[in-house]
N, C-alpha and C positions, 0 to 999 in steps of 0.2 A: 640931506636926508634921502635915503633910498626908498623908492616906492616898491611895495611888494603886493602881489595879489594872491589871496589864499584860494588856490585852485585845487590843492591836494592831488595834483596830476590828473585831473578829470574825475576825482572821486565823488565830488558833489554833482550828481548827475543832472541837476536842473539845467546845466549849461551844455551837457554832453551830447544829446541827440535831439535834433529838431527836424530831421529830414523825414518827410512823409510819415508812414506808419511803421518805421523801423523800430524794433524793440529796443528799450533802453538797456544799457549795460548795468551790471551789478553795482550797487553802492553799499556803504557800510550800514546805512539805515535798513536796507533790505535784509542784510545778513543778520542783524540783531533780532529780527522778527521772523526768521526763516522757520517754517513749520516742519515738524518731524512726526512720523507715525511710529508708535512704539507700544510695548506691553499688550500685545494681542493675546486673546484667549478664546476658547470654545466652551460652550455649555456641555455638560456631560453627554447629552444625546447628539450634539453637533448641530442642532437646529438653529442656534444663535451664536453670534460672535461679538466680542467687544474689543475695542482698541482705544488708545489715547492719542490725541494730537497736542503737541506742545511746541512752542516756539523755542528755537535754540537759545539755551541759557535761561529760559524761563523757569520759574518756580513751579512746584507740583500743583499749587493752588491755581495756576494759570492754565492748567490742562483742561481739555475738553474730552469727555468720555463719550464714545459712540457705541451704542448697542444696536445690532442689526440682525435680522433673520438671514440665514445663509442661503435660503432658496426661495425667498419671497421679498417683497418690497418694504416690509415693516422695518422701521428704525426709530430710534430715540436718541436725543443728544442732551448731555448734562454738563454744565460748566462748574468749575470750582470743586472738582471731585478728584481725590487722589487715585482711587482705584475702585473696582467693582468685583463682586463675586456672584457666581451662579449657584442656585440651590441644586442639590443632587438630583432632584426630580426634573430639573430643566424647566421649571415653570416660572421661576422668578429670578430677577437680578436685584441685588442688595448693595447699597453703598451708603457711606456716611458723608453728608455735605454739611460742613460746619458742625452744628450740634443737633442735626436732624437725621434720623435713620430713614432712608428711602427704600420702598419696595415697589418694583415695577413688574407687573404681570406681563410676561413676555408674549408678544404677538397681539397685545391689546392696548387700550388707552388707560387701563386701570393703574392707579398709583395710590400708595398708602404712605403715611408719614408718622413717625414717632418722634416728638420733640424732646429736647433736653437729654440727648444720648451722647455720652463721651467716648464709648467704645462698644464693640460688639464682637461676637464670635459665632461661627457656624460649626457644629460638630455632629458626629454620628454616634449613636449608642444602639448597637444591634442593627436592626433594619430601619430605625427611625432617625430622622434628622432633626436637630434642635437648634434654636436660635437663643443666644444668651446676649443680653445687652445691659449696659450699666449707665445709670444716671448719677454723675458725681454730685450734682446739686442736691439730690434727695438721698444720696448714699443708698440707692436701691438697685438691686440686681434682679432682672426678670428673665425667667426661663420659659420659652414657648416651644411646644412640640407635642405630637401625639394627641392633638385635640385639647391640650391643657395649657394654662398660663398661670405661673406662680411667681410671686415676688418675694425677695428676701430683703429685709430692711437692715439698716445700720451696718452696711458693708463698706469697708475702706480699701480693701484689696481682696482679690479672689484668685483662685488657682483651680483649674479644671484638669482632671486626670485624662490622659490621652484616649482612653476608651469611652469617655463621656459618662462614666458611672458615678463619679464622686466629685464633690465640690468642697474646697476648703475656703473659708473666708476669715478675714481679719477684721476685728472691730476695735477701734481706738476708744478706750474708756476715758482716759485723760492723757496729759502730756507724757506721763511715764508708765502707763499701763495699757495692756492690750490683751484681747482674747483671740484664740483661734478655735474655730468650730469646724468639724467635719460633717458633711451632709451626704447621706446616701440618696442619690437622685431617684432611685427606684422606689424606695420605701418612704422617702422624705424624712427619715429619722435624722435628727441633728444632735450632735454631741459636742460639748465644749471640752477640748483636750488641752487647753493651755490658758492660764491667766497669769499675767506677770509683766515683766519689762518687755519693750518692743523687741520683736524677733527679726531676723534677716535671713536671706538665702534659702527660703523654704523650697522644698522639692516634694513632688508626689509621684509615686510609681505608676506604671502603665495601667494597672488594674484598680488603682485608687485605694488599695488596702494598706499602704504604708505612706507615712508622711514624716519628713524630717525638717528641722530648722535649727538655727543657732541663736543663742541668747547669751548675754553676759552674766557671769556669776558674781558673787559678792566682791571678788578681787578685781573685777573689770575685764576678766579674760573670757573669751568665747567658749561655750560648751555646745555640744551637739545634742539635740533633743530628738526623741524618736517616738512615733506612735504607730501601733499596729491595730488593724481592725479587730474589735472584740475587747480591746483594753479599755481601761477607765480614763487614764490620762497619759500624756506624753512623759517619758522618762529621760533623764540625762544618761547618755551612753559614752561620751568621750569628752575629755577636758583635762586641764592641767592638774586638777585635784585627784584624778584617778591614779591608782597604783600602776607603776611601770611606765608612766608617760614621761617622755623626754621633756624636761622642764625648760630646755633651751628653745623649744618650739611652742607655738601657739596654734590654735585652730584657725584656719583661714576660710576661704569660701567653699561652700558645698557644691559638688558638681552634678553627679547623677547616680542612679541605681544601676547595678548590673541587670541584665535582662531577666535573670531568674529571681531577682529581688533579694538575693542573699548577701550582697555587699553594697556598700555606699562609698563612692569615690569622693574625696575631698582633698583640699590642700593643707599641708602643714606649713606654717610660716615662721621664718627666722629673721629677726631684725639684725641687720649688719651693723658693725661698730660705727659710731658717728665720727666723722673727721675731727681731729683736735686742732682748733684754730691756732694754737701756739706752736704747732709743728710746721716744718718746712713744707710748702706745697710744691712738690716736684713729681713729674712723671718719669719713672724709670723704665726704659725700653730695654728688653733683653732679646737676644737672638733665640732664646728658648721659649719665648711667648708663643703659645699656639694661636692666640688671638692678639692682634696688634693692640697696643695701648689705646690708640685712637678709637678703635672699634669698641674696646671695653668701656671707655668713657662715654661713648654715645649710647651704649646699651645698659649702662649702669642704672640700677634701681636700689633704693635703700633697704630692700628686703628680698629674700629668696623664698620661692614656693617649692614645696616638695609634694609630689603625688602620694597619697596614702589611701588606705581603705579601712573601714570598720566593718567587721563581720557581724551581720545581723542575726545569724543563727548559731553563733559560736561564742557566746558570752561577751559579745561586743568587743572583741579583741581588735585593737588598733595595730595596723602593720604599715610601716613606712616603706613604700615601694621605690621611691626615687632618692638616689644618693647624690652627693656633690659632683660625682663624675658623670652623672646622667644628664644629658642636655635635653633636647626636645623629646616629647613623649607622645604616643598615639595609643588610644584605647580601642580594642577590637569591638565590633558591633554588639557582641553579646556580653562584653565586659569581663570575659574570662582571661584575657591576655592584655598586657601592655608591652609595647616595644619602646626601648630607650635608645637614643643615638648617643654613642660613646665617643664620637669624634668631634672635638671642639674645633673652632676656627672657621675660616671663610671657606664656603663650599667650592670656590674657584681654585683653591689650593690643593685639591684632591690629587692632582697629578704628580705632586712632588713632596707634600708635607706628610711626615709620618703620623702626627696626631690626627690628621684629617682622613686617613685611610678608613674605608668603610668597616665599621664595627658596631654591632647592635646587640643589646641584651633583650631577650624575649622573656618576660616574666609571667608565670602562671599565677593569676591573682587568687586562685583557690588554694594553692600550696606554697606559694612564694618561691618556687623553683625557678632558677635562671639558666638560660642557654644563650651562648654567644654565637652570633652569626657574623662571619667575616667575609670580606671580598665583595659582597653584593651591596648595592644601594637599596634602601627600603622604599617601596612605593605604595604601601598601604595594605589593608586587609581586604580579602574578598568579601562580597556583600553578606554572605551567610556566616562568615568567620571561620571557614574551614582552612583557608590558606593565607599565607603572607606572600605578597607579590614582591619579587626581587629583580633587580636590574644589575647586570654586569656592565659597568661604565666603560670598560675597555672594548668589549665586542658589540655592545648595544643589545645583547640578547636578554630575554626575560627567563626567570625560573619561578617555580612555586615551592614554598616551604609548607609542607603539610603539618598542621599544628598537632594533630593527634599522634603522629609518628616521629616528627622531627626530620623527615626525609625531604631533601632538596632534589627537585626534578627539573631538568631543562625543559623549557616550554616552547621556545621559538627557534631552537638551533636548526630544526629541519625546514624552517620557512626560507625559501630561496630569495633572500632579499639582496638587492644591489644598491650601490650608492647612486641615487637618481639625479642629483644636482649636476653631476658631470664635471665637478671641479675638485680641487684638493682642499677640503675643509679641514683646517688644522685640528679642530675639536673632534673630528670624526676619523682621524687617520687610521685607527685600529678597528673601527667599527665596520660591520658589513653593511649597515644602513640603518635607517630609522624605522622603529616598530612602535606602534601606539596600541594601547589596549582600548577596545571599543565597547566592551560589555561582557557580562557573565550570563550564562544560562541559569535558570532557577535551580536552587540548591547547590550552586557552584559546580555543577556537573560538566560544564564546558565553558570555554572562554573564547571571545572573538577578538582577533587582533588584525591590524592592517599595516602593510608596508606603504610605500609612497603611492602605489597603484591599486593593489588588490587586497581582498579580505579573506581571512582564514579562520577556520574553526578548529580549536585545539582542545585536547584532553588534559586537564591539569594533573591527572594521575599518570599520564604517559602510556596508557594502555591502548588507546585507539589511534589510528594513523591520522596525520594532518589532512584536513579537508580544505581544498582550495575552493571556496564558495563562489568565486568569480572566474574560475578556470584559467587564471592568469591572463584573461582578456585585457585587463587594465594595462599591464606592462607591454602587451603586444600592440595595443592601439593607442598607448600613451593617454589613457583615461584614468583619472583617480577616482576610485570608488570608496564611499564611506557611508555608514548608516545615516539616514537623513532625519529620522524621527527623534524628537527630543526624548531623552531617557534619563531623568534626574536620579533614579535609583540604581542605575548601572545594570539592571537586570533585564534581559531581553526575553520577553514572554511570547512574542509572536513567532510562528514558524515561517511566515512569509515576511521578508524584510524589504522595505523601500530604501533604495540606495540613492545617494546623490552621485552624479557622474560629471566630472569636469574634464573636458577635452583640451589637452595642452597644445594641440596643433592650431586650433582656431579659437580657443577660449570659450567655446559654447558650454553651457551648463544645463543640466536637466536631471531626470529621474529614471531609475531602472528598478527591476524587481528580481529577487532571488528567493530560493527556499533554503532554510537551514538544513544541515546534514546531507546536502547534495552538492556534488561538483557539477557546475553548469555554467553556460554562458548567460550573463545577465540579460533579462528581457528588457529591451529599451521601451520606455513609455513616452518620453518627450525629451528633446534636446533643442536648444536654440540660442540666439545671441542675447542671453540674459545672465544675470547673477541671481541664483536661487540660494544655494548653500554649498560652499566649497571651503571647508575650514582650513585645509592645507594651503589655500591661496588667500585666506583671510577674508572670505566673502560670505555675506548673508547670515541667516539665523537658521537653527534647526526647525524642522517641520513640527507643527503642533497637531496631535491626534486627539479626537474626541474620546471620552472615556468608554462609552458603550456603543457608539456607532462608527462606521468606517468613513468618517468625515475628517478631512485634513485642512489645515490652514497653513498656507505657505507664504513666505515673503518673496517678492520678485522685484528686481530693479534692472535698469539698463542705463546706458550713458545719458539717455534723454528722459528718463522717468525715475522719480524719487522712489525709494523702497515703499511699496504698498503691499497690502495683504489680499490674498486670493483664496477662495475655497475650492476644493476639488474632492472627488471621490475616486477618480481613476488615474490621476496624474497625466491626463491627456487633454482635458478641457478644464479651464480655470475661470471662475467667476469672480470679478473684483468685489471686494468687501470695502476697502478704503480707496478713495480716489482723490489724493492730494498731489497736485502737480504744480508747485510754485514756479518751477523753472520755465514754464510756458509763457510767463510774463516778461522774460528777460532774454537778452541775447545770450544764448547758452553755449554749449560745447558739443562737438562731435568727435569721434575717435576712429582711428584707422590702424590696423595691425601692419607693421613694417618689418620685412625681412632684410637683413643686411649682413655684410661680411666684416669681420674685424681685420685689423692689419695683419694678423696672424693667419687669416683665412678661415677662421671659425664662423659657422653660421649662427647668427643671433637674431633675436626678435626684440622689437620695441613697439611702443604705442605713440603715434603722433596725434595729439589733441589739437583741434582747430576750432575757431569760433563758429557759431551757428550760421552767421552771415558771411562765412568765408567766400572770398572772391579770388579765384585762381589767377586773375590778371593783376592782382596787387602783390606787393612785396611785404612780408611779415617778419618781424623779429622773432627769434626762437629762444626759448629757455630750456636747457637740458636739466631734467630733474631725475634723480636716481636714488636707489638704495637696494643693492643686490638685484633681486628679480622683481620686476614690476609689470611685465607684459600680461600676466594673468588678470590684471585689473582692467583689461580692455573694455569690458562691459559694465564696470562698476560705476555707480552714480557717485559723483564727487560733490558731497554736501559742502557748500561754501560756509564752513563753520568757524572760521577764525580761531583755530586751535593753537596758533603760534608755534608751529613745528614744521611740517612738510609744506611744500609749495601748494597754494590753493589753486589747483588746476582750473576750476570753473571760473574763478575770479579773473585770472590772467587771460584765459581765452576770451572771456566776455569783454575784456579790455583791449582786445586786438592783438594778442600774442599767440604764437604757436608754442606748444609745450611738447617736448619729446622725452619719453622715459625708456631708456635702453636697459636691457638685461645685462648684468655683469656675471661672468664666471671667472674664477680666479686660479692662478697657478701658485702653489705653495711657495712662500718666500718672495714671490713677485706679484703681490696683489696690485700694487700701484701700476706696474707695467701692464697688467691685465686690463685695468681700468682705462689707461691711456690708449691702448691698442683698440679697445672696443669703442671708445668715444671718438677717436679720430676716424675710425672706419664708418661710424654713423654720420659724422660731419661730411665725409666725402660723398656719401649717398645724398644727404639732404641738400648739399650744394648743387646737385643736379636738378633739384626741383625749382622750377621757374619762380615760384611764389615765396621762396625762402630768401630772406635778406641775410646772406652769409657774412656780411660785415658787421652785423648786429646780433650776435648770438651771446647768450648768457648761460651761467651755471648756477644751480641751487641744489644743495643737499643738506641734510640734517643728521647729526650724530655720526654714524659711520659714513653716511652720505656727505657729511661735512668734511670728514677726512678726505674723501674722494675729491671734493671741491679743492681743498688745499693742495692735494697732490697735482691735480690738473693745472692749476694756475702756476705751479712751479715748473711745469714740464711742457707747456704749450702756450702760444700767444694767439690761438685761434679765437679767443673769446673776449668780448668787449667789456664784460662786467661779470662778477661772480658774487654769490652770497653763500656764506658758510654758517650753518647753525650748529652750535655745540660740537664742533669738530675737533678731533685730536690733530696734533701737528708734529709731535715728537715721540717716536716709539721708544726711545731710550729713557727719557724722563717719565714717559707714560707707564712703562712697566714697573716703575718703582715709586709711583705716586699713590695717592689715596683720594677717593671722591668725598663728597660732603658728608656722607654717612660714616666716614671713618674707615671704611674697608679699603684694602689695597687692590691693586690691579695688575699683579705680575703675570697672571695667566692669560689675560686678555690678548696679549701679543702672541704668545707661543701657541696656546691651544684655542683661543677664541677667535673673534671676528677679524683680528688683524692678520691672522694666518701666516705668522712667521714660521711656525713649525719647528723652532729651535730656540734655545736661550740666546741672549745677547752675546755670551762668551763663546758659544759654538759658532754663531754666524753673525758677527757684528755688521757685516756688509748688508744683510737683510734689513736690519734695523735702520742703518744710515740711509740706504737707498729708498726706503719707504717712509722716511721722515721729512715732510715738506719743509720744516724749519731749516734744514741743511741746504736747501735750494732757494731760500727766500730771495736771494739776490737775482734770481732769474725771473721774478714776477714782473709782468707788465700790465696785468689786468687789475683794475680797481676792485677792491674786495670789501664787502660788507659782512661783518661777523656778528654772531650772537653768542655770548658766553656769560653765563650766570654764576654768581658766587656759590649758590646753593645747589648746583648741579649734582645729582646723585649718580649720574652715569659717566660723565667725562669731567675730569678735574678742571676747574676754572683756569688754573695755571696753563693748561694746554692752549687755550685761546689767547691768553695774555702773552705767552711766550712767542707765539707766532706774530701777534700784533706788534709787540715791542721790537721784534726782529725787522718787520716791514717798516716800522717807524724809523728805526736806526738807519735803514737803507734808503729812506726818502720815498718809499712807495705809498700809493694812495690806499689807505685802509681805515675803516671805522669799526669800533666795537659798540654793540648795544648790550647793556647789562641791566636787567630788570630785577629790582630788589625782591619782588614777589615771585620771580621765576625760579624754576628748577632746571630740569633737562629740557624744558620747553617754556613757553610763555603762557601763563594762565589765561583761560577764556575771559572775555570781558574787555574792559578798557585797555589793559596792557596788550592783549593779543591784537586788538584793533590798531593800536599805535604801531605795533610791529609790522602789521600788514601795510599800513600807510607808508611807513618808512621804506620798507622793502620795495613797494610799488614806486615810490618816488625815486629810489636808487636806480631801478631798472628803466623807468621812464626816461630818466636823464641820459643814461649811457646807451640805451637801445632805441629810444624814440626821439632823442634830442629835445625833450621837455626841459625848461629851466630847472636848475638845481635848487633844492630847498636850503634854507638858511643853515640847518644843522650840518649839512654836508660841506658848506662853504666856510662858515665861521665857527662851527662847533657850538656847544652849549657849556659855558663855564659851570663849575660845580655850584657856585653861588646862585645860579639861576635854575638849578634843578627844581622841578615841580613849580616853576614860575613861568619860564618861557620854553615851549616845546619846540620851537624852531621849525615848524612845519611850513611856514609861509615860503613861497617861491621867490628866488632872487630874480632881478631883471634878466632878460635874455642876454646871453653872452657872458654872464658872470659865472666863472667856472671854479671848482675847487682848485686851490693854488698848489704850487710845488711843495715838496717836503721841507724839513727843517735844515737840510744839509748846507754846510758852508761850501763855497766853490771847491776848496781842497778836498773835503769829504766826498763831494759829488764826483770828483775826478777819480777818487779811489774806488768808489762804487762802480763807476763806468768801466774802470779797468778790469773789474771782475769778469765782465762779459768776454774778455779775451783769454781768460784762463781755461786750461783744459779741465775736463771733468775729473772729479776726485778719484784717485786710485787708491785701492786698499790692498795691502800686501800681507799675506799670512805666511808665517814661518813654522 
C-alpha cells in the first residue's frame, strides 16, 4: 500500500509558515471569505455615503452595510441588509432588514422601526417626498408624507404612477374574483374600476390618468381592458372577439404606453404547430438557411410574439407592427418609432452573408409608415428621440438619422482617429479606429464621442464644426481621456466635465477637468500609481456625484490595496470612506513595469509580479500569463477570487512564484509567430535577472490566451509546464465548428481574434501555421488543459482534438472537464478544485513538489465524485510514459528529424 500525505502542495497553510512573524501565504479558506467593498452611493447633498462589504461568493443577506458621514466621524453599521436608500432631503437612511423597516436619522443615534413590512418605496410627488410601505400579513398599504399618514386595507397588489399622483390596488375577493381600484392620492378619491376574474399585466401611465390590464373572456382568451380618468369602469378595447382581429393571434403581455399616452404597446402571440410524434424526427440543414439549424433549435420557443399597438384616441384600433421578417425590435423613448432588424442570422456572419447585411425598417407608430435603412448598423435612439444612432461597420464611423426629416448625416467622419493598438486587427482592417459614444447634450443638441485617446463634441445636424475638447493632448501624450462621472441617462448636463486620464507610458491614472464647447488642454487635477477609472483598460468604476452638492465618491485601488471608496470635492485630496484591506494579513504581491524587445526588435511592455516577501538573492519559478494587452493592469488590485478562468496572480505570487504578463501585438496572418517572438524576447530578458529560475518557467492562458499557450508549446521547449484554459487548437476545424449555443464560428478566424485576415481557401497556409494541432509532435512541455462541454465561446472539440493528438503521440497531457463549467469554471467548489489542481500541476513541474494521484494514476470514470485524487504521491513517483508501443514511439521520434511542412500554391 502506498502512503500519501494530503498536503495540497502547501495549500493547507497550517504547516506552511512558522518562521518568526512572516506573513502566511494565501489559502483556500481565506479566499472563500475574502471581503469586497461594493455598491457605494451618496446622499443627495453629499453629506453621507453608504457602501456594502460582502465576502466573495457570499449571499446578499451576508452583507454588511456601512453608512458614514463624508466629512465627519459619524458612522453606523448594519448587518443582514441588502441595500439602503437616502431620502431626498438627506436627513434619513432607510432599509429593510428581514420584515422590519428601519429609519436612521443621519448624523445622530436616532433610529425608528416599523415591523411586519414586506416591501417599501420612496417616491416624489411635486416637491414632496413620500414613503409607501406594505404589510403582507395585514394586507395593508401605508402612505406617509407631507405630514400625513394614511393606510389602505385589503390590498393584495399595488401599482404607483411614476409621478406619484395615482395608486392602483388589487383586492382578491375569492379564488376566482378580484377588484381593481384607482386612488387619486391628492384628493384621496377611490373608484372601483374592475370587478371580475383575476387580471394580469397591469400598467399605469406616467400621470396616472390611464390604466390597462388583461383578463380572460368567456372563451379563455385574453382581452385588453382600459380605464381613463373620469370614466366609470374599465372597458374592453382589444381581443379576439373584436371585428377585424386576426384570429390566428391572441393577446400576449402588455408592455408600456407611449410618452403622450395615445398608444399602448403589447405583444400579439401566435402558437406554433405542435410536432407530430408520428412523423420522422430529422433536422434538415440547407445552404440557404440564414440561421444554422443548430442555432434555430437552441432558440426555439413554442410561440412567436409580434409587437403591436392599440390606439387609445382613435377608436381603439389595433395595428400589428412586427411581421415574420422582423427580428429584434427597439422602441424609441417617446414611443413614436420602432426600429426592426430585418437581418436574420448570426451577427458574426455580417462580413459575407447576404441575409445578415445591415437592413432595418423604421416604423412610425402614429402613421404605420415604414422606411428602410440599409448599410448601417443600428445602435439605438438618442435620449430625446430626435435621432437614430447608426454605425458603418466597414469604416467604424457613426452617423445620425434625423427622425423628423429622414436625413442621414455623417457624425464622426471628420474626427481624426487612428488605429491605436499598433497591430493588424483582422476585424478592424477597413476601420479608421474605434469611436465610442460618451453622452448627449440636453435636447440632443450635441453629442460627445471619444477615440482611443481624446474627446470630441459633435453637432448631430452637421452645422457646427467638430470641437476637440481635449485639444488632441491625449494622442500627443498617450493619455486616454474619458468622462469619469457616472451618467445613467446618457445626458451630459454639466458644462464642466471631470475626465479620467490613463497614461499608457507608466500606467498612472487620475483626473482632469475640461469645459464643454471649448478646445483646450485638459487641466490636470491628480495622477498617480493607482487605478481609479479607465474603462478602455478595464479598470475601476465611474465616479459617483451627489445630486445637489459638488461632492464626489471615487473608487481607488493599487497593487497593494483593495478597491476602496474615497470622497473628494476637488479631485486633489481624497478622504477614505471605506478602509478594508484584507491583503495586509497575507504574503501579498508587488508589481514592476518591464520594457523589453521582441525577437523582431519591437519595443513592448509587460508586468512582473513578485511576492511581497521577495528576496533578490533567491531563485524563483516564473509563470507567463497573457491575453493580448495586460500591461495596463500594472496598478490593478488582483482579488484572489477563484473564478476558474485567468491565472490568480495574487495566489501564485503569495505561494512563491513570479508571474510575468507581456503585451502581445499581432501581424495579420501571423499571430502565432507574433506571440512566439514576443514571448522569447521576454524570456531572454528575464533570464538575465539573477532571481529568475529560467529552467522552471511555465505558461498559462485562457480562451485566446489558451490558444497562445497551445501555440507556444508546439514551437518552443523553453517552458517546463503549461496550462491551457478553453483554448482553440485547430483554425481549420474551428472556422467550421459551432459552440454550445449552436452558433457557428466561421468569422472568428478571418475577421475576429484569430486574425487570419483571409478565408481558408485564400490562405490555407495561415490556418495551418497557426493551428497548434498540426505541430503536436513538437511538444515537449507537459500540458494541463481545461475544456468544458458546455463552453459557449470555444467548442469542446477544440480541446479534445489537441488532447487526443497529444495522447496519440505519447505526450504528457491532462484535460479537466467540469460538468457545471462553461467557458470558465463556476465560482465555488468547482473553481476551488481547478485552482488546487492547477497549483499542484505547477508545483510539481516548477518546484519539484510530489505529484498528486490524479496526475500519476488518473481518476477512472467509475470513481468520479468519489475519489478526487488530490493526495500527493510519495517523492520520486512521476507521471509515467505515454501509451505508445516501442514501434509507435520510434515512429514519433522519427518525426523530429523531418523538415518543416512545405505548402505549395499553384
